C-alpha positions as CSV (number, residue, x, y, z in Angstrom):
1,X,16.0,58.7,63.8
2,X,17.2,55.7,61.7
3,X,15.4,56.9,59.0
4,X,17.3,60.2,58.6
5,X,20.2,58.2,59.1
6,X,19.3,56.0,56.4
7,X,17.8,58.8,54.2
8,X,21.6,60.7,55.1
9,X,23.9,57.1,54.3
10,X,21.9,57.2,50.2
11,X,23.3,61.1,49.6
12,X,26.8,60.4,51.6
13,X,26.8,57.5,48.3
14,X,25.8,59.6,45.9
15,X,27.8,62.2,46.5
16,X,30.8,59.9,46.4
17,X,30.1,58.4,44.2
18,X,29.8,62.2,42.2
19,X,32.7,62.8,43.2
20,X,34.1,60.1,42.4
21,X,32.6,60.7,38.3
22,X,34.4,64.3,38.9
23,X,38.4,62.5,39.0
24,X,37.5,60.5,36.3
25,X,36.1,62.6,33.6
26,X,35.8,66.3,35.4
27,X,33.3,68.2,33.5
28,X,30.8,67.1,31.3
29,X,28.2,68.6,29.2
30,X,26.9,67.0,26.7
31,X,24.0,68.0,24.5
32,X,20.5,66.6,26.1
33,X,19.0,65.0,23.5
34,X,15.6,64.4,25.0
35,X,11.9,64.3,23.2
36,X,9.5,62.6,22.1
37,X,12.0,61.1,19.7
38,X,14.1,59.9,22.0
39,X,11.8,58.3,24.7
40,X,10.1,56.1,21.8
41,X,14.3,54.3,22.6
42,X,13.3,53.9,25.8
43,X,11.1,51.6,25.0
44,X,14.1,49.3,24.0
45,X,15.9,49.3,27.7
46,X,18.2,46.8,27.9
47,X,21.9,46.6,28.2
48,X,22.7,44.8,25.3
49,X,20.7,47.6,22.7
50,X,21.9,50.4,24.9
51,X,25.2,49.8,24.7
52,X,24.9,49.3,20.9
53,X,23.6,52.8,20.8
54,X,25.8,54.4,23.0
55,X,28.8,53.1,20.4
56,X,26.6,54.6,17.5
57,X,26.4,58.6,19.2
58,X,29.9,57.8,20.7
59,X,31.1,56.9,17.0
60,X,28.6,59.7,15.3
61,X,30.5,62.0,17.7
62,X,27.1,63.0,19.2
63,X,27.0,60.9,23.1
64,X,23.7,62.5,24.9
65,X,23.2,62.6,28.5
66,X,20.0,60.6,27.1
67,X,22.1,58.0,26.1
68,X,24.2,58.0,28.9
69,X,21.1,58.1,31.3
70,X,19.1,55.3,29.9
71,X,22.6,53.1,29.5
72,X,23.0,53.3,32.7
73,X,19.4,52.6,33.9
74,X,19.1,49.7,31.8
75,X,22.3,48.3,33.3
76,X,20.2,48.3,36.6
77,X,17.3,47.1,35.5
78,X,19.3,44.4,34.7
79,X,20.9,43.4,37.4
80,X,19.3,41.2,40.5
81,X,21.5,40.6,43.3
82,X,20.5,43.4,45.7
83,X,23.9,44.7,46.4
84,X,24.9,44.7,42.9
85,X,22.1,46.8,42.0
86,X,21.7,49.4,44.7
87,X,25.7,50.4,43.5
88,X,23.6,50.6,40.2
89,X,21.3,53.0,41.2
90,X,23.7,55.4,43.2
91,X,25.6,55.4,39.8
92,X,22.4,56.5,37.9
93,X,21.2,59.6,41.1
94,X,24.9,60.6,40.9
95,X,24.8,61.0,36.9
96,X,21.3,62.7,37.1
97,X,23.4,65.5,40.2
98,X,25.4,65.3,36.5
99,X,23.2,66.2,34.5
100,X,21.5,68.2,36.5
101,X,25.2,70.5,37.5
102,X,25.5,70.9,33.4
103,X,21.4,72.1,33.1
104,X,22.4,74.7,35.9
105,X,26.0,76.0,33.9
106,X,23.9,76.7,30.6
107,X,21.2,78.5,33.1
108,X,23.7,81.1,33.7
109,X,25.6,81.7,29.6
């Protein structure tokens, strides 16, 4: 039973983070920018490089789910403190939910 409670508490945390994101940014509808050419960029997962690429995307007005996702994953991978790591992973999970929501909206069009 405690495994189920732990499992459900993780989803509660992700849901709370997702609500926080909705309040901050509202509905987000970025292009995916996925595929082989973008997968190569993920080989360079470090927070600094991801922030640089993300800023370049913003400057070019070509922000994407892939770059936002990779930046968040890089932040998680750079974290050594387990409590902060957990927080970063909850953010990654909530961002993933947000991306899936966007894909669902596109399917309905």
